[in-house]
C-alpha positions, -999 to +999 in steps of 0.1 A: -111+047+183-087+023+199-086-015+193-092-021+230-124-001+230-136-017+197-130-052+211-148-044+244-178-030+225-179-060+202-181-083+232-208-061+247-227-064+214-223-102+214-236-105+249-266-083+241-272-103+209-270-137+226-296-125+252-318-112+224-316-146+207-329-164+238-359-140+238-364-142+200-360-179+196-390-187+217-410-159+200-402-172+165-410-208+175-444-197+188-452-175+158-437-200+132-455-231+145-486-217+160-491-186+138-497-166+171-486-130+177-477-131+214-472-096+228-470-111+263-437-127+256-419-098+273-439-105+304-425-140+306-390-124+304-400-102+334-414-132+353-381-151+349-362-121+362-384-117+393-385-154+400-347-155+399-343-124+421-368-138+447-353-173+448-317-160+449-327-136+477-343-164+498-316-191+492-285-170+485-278-192+454-277-177+419-280-212+404-312-219+422-324-185+410-318-196+374-337-228+381-366-208+396-366-186+365-368-215+341-395-232+361-415-201+369-415-188+333-423-223+318-451-228+342-466-194+335-463-200+298-480-234+300-507-219+322-516-190+299-514-213+268-540-236+284-563-209+298-560-181+272-539-188+241-555-221+231-587-201+224-569-177+200-554-201+174-585-199+152-590-161+157-574-134+135-543-116+145-561-086+159-578-107+185-545-123+194-529-088+198-557-076+220-557-107+242-520-108+247-518-071+253-543-076+281-520-103+295-492-077+296-514-055+319-524-085+340-488-097+345-476-062+352-501-054+379-499-089+393-461-086+396-464-051+412-489-066+437-466-095+446-432-077+447-441-040+450-432-011+427-395-008+437-368-026+416-352-058+429-315-065+425-299-098+416-263-102+427-237-115+403-222-148+416-191-143+436-171-166+413-179-143+383-178-110+401-144-099+389-128-091+355-110-115+332-078-104+314-081-110+277-055-106+250-041-071+245-045-065+283-083-060+281-100-064+315-136-076+307-163-086+333-163-124+338-200-125+342-206-110+308-183-136+292-202-162+311-234-149+296-220-152+261-208-188+268-241-199+285-261-184+257-241-202+230-245-235+249-283-229+251-283-221+213-264-253+205-288-272+226-318-257+209-304-264+174-299-300+186-334-302+200-350-289+168-328-307+143-320-341+160-348-351+183-383-366+178-398-335+195-379-313+170-392-334+141-428-328+154-421-291+158-408-287+123-437-308+109-462-287+128-447-256+113-452-270+078-485-289+080-502-290+114-533-307+101-513-336+086-494-343+119-526-342+138-541-367+114-510-389+119-518-392+156-497-364+172-514-347+201-513-312+187-526-295+218-499-311+240-473-301+213-484-265+214-483-264+252-447-278+251-436-253+225-451-224+244-436-235+277-402-239+259-404-204+245-414-190+279-385-208+296-360-193+272-374-158+278-374-163+315-337-175+314-327-144+294-345-122+319-328-139+349-293-136+334-297-100+324-313-092+358-279-095+374-265-066+353-295-043+355-324-038+380-353-062+379-385-041+376-420-042+363-422-035+325-386-045+318-396-070+292-414-046+268-383-028+253-367-062+248-398-076+231-396-048+205-360-057+197-370-094+196-396-086+169-370-068+150-347-098+153-373-123+139-382-100+110-345-097+101-338-134+106-370-147+091-401-159+109-399-195+121-361-198+116-339-205+147-308-199+126-323-166+114-331-157+150-294-162+160-279-143+131-305-115+134-300-112+172-262-109+167-266-083+140-291-063+161-269-065+193-237-054+175-255-026+155-272-012+186-240-014+208-215-002+183-238+025+169-245+039+204-207+042+211-191+052+178-217+072+159-215+102+183-177+101+180-179+100+142-201+131+141-177+150+163-153+150+134-176+173+115-199+189+141-197+206+175-195+181+203-230+188+218-247+186+184-226+156+174-236+137+206-273+145+200-272+136+163-252+104+169-275+093+197-306+098+176-291+079+146-279+051+168-314+045+182-326+043+145-298+021+133-314-013+140-346-002+122-326+010+093-309-024+093-343-041+093-356-020+064-324-027+044-328-065+049-365-064+040-358-044+008-331-070-001-351-101+010-387-095+021-390-128+039-359-121+061-325-137+059-336-173+065-374-170+061-393-195+040-401-183+005-437-178-003 
């Protein structure tokens, strides 16, 4: 294992973790404030990617594609909150799971009807298409570095929004005592719609940015949704800080495990068996990490104590 390879994979893990944070932050806001299990959050990630690919293909502008992803995902989130989710707050979690699972099917088939079954491709902006030379002579893709930087900027903006603004005060108050803030005159329905749209916009932004390094296709959001649930369990439900730390841990564990575990097993096993064993264990690593965190702290790293 060389230092160059290690640094490259750490950067890959950071990029993966930052994108997971954008997905998990909206999910933990929705669950923490509304108490809603939203399985359709991955569909909003997919909608953002498709909106970005379609808009960038029509206009030739990646920036307009990102704007379209934010607007499209936020609009879709607000719409389903008004039409479907608002009727589920007083229902038990099984009803929420069934209803939002139905939304996954609706969005998947609707996207396939609009865009077809074949993947779309979102080009990396020309200014970020090449590599950047880092210390120690490492050539790393400029676009991936831009993803890390953009994700950190969004994370700082989200921390500022939650911690320093009037809307953030209402969001935190709604998480602790929604009946009280409703009694104080806050329009709880409008607040919930704003939170859901914000979470949807974050998921759509993540889908758009990742869509430039992988194909944009139907069903792309479901694997990311599973990882996002792992992130919020590790970080603690309702905690934005926990979502960030958990996402970075998951991204680094998944990336480094997938690269280095097979190499580690080659020291004691035949290459073919080592590759298979290492690949199997690397796919389990994030769930082992989640189990270890829950054994140590059942509420997650930054979850509220019961």
